[in-house]
N, C-alpha and C positions, 0 to 999 in steps of 0.2 A: 268778679267783674273788674274790668280795667278802668271803668269810668263810673261816676255816679249816674244812676238812672231814676227817673220819676215814676210814680204810680201810673199804671196804664201804658207806659212806654213799652215797646216790644223788644224782646231779645231774640236774636236769631241763633238758635242752638245748633249743635252738631247735626248734620244731615239736612240742614236748611229748615228745620222746624221753627216756626215763629211762635214765641211764647210771650203773652202779655203779662207784665208784672202786676202783682196784687198790691204792692206797696213800694214806696221809694226804697232803693237799696244803694248803699254807699260802695264806692270802689273798694275792692279787696274783700268784699263779703260774698257769700254764696247764695245761690238761688236754686230751688228744687226744679229739676228739669222734667220730673214726672211726679205724679201723686205718690206720696209715701205714707205707709201705715205706721201707727205707733209701734215702736220696737224694731222697725226695719233699719238695717245697716245703711249708713250714709257714706258715700265714697267721694273722694276728691282726687282726680287724676288716677282713678282705679284703686286707690288705697283707702281702707276704712278709717274714718275719722271720728265716728260716733254712731249713735242710734237716735232715731226720731223719738223724742219724748212725748209727742202727740202726733196726730195725723197732720201731714203737711201737704198742701195742694201744690200742683205744678205752678210755677211762677211766684211762689211765696218765698220770702226772705228766710234763709236758714242761718241761725245764729244761736247764741246761748239760751235764748228763751224757748227754743223748741228742739235743741240738740243736746243729748246727754253723752258725755265722754265714754270711751270704751274702758272696760275693766282690764287691768294688766294681768 
């Protein structure tokens, strides 16, 4: 995100999809654009950055509490 957003504010994602946020998210942090299953690869700008450490719902904050780094 480029700006801080509050819980329940909406984010307009690629393709014009409107996504309500499940919690406040600070600028520079990530938001799940779709539901993610535990173990699913998480990508940022098309590049893998980690895997979901738990199920993550669309609109949920993605950060160290639910993202596990990739093994080298």
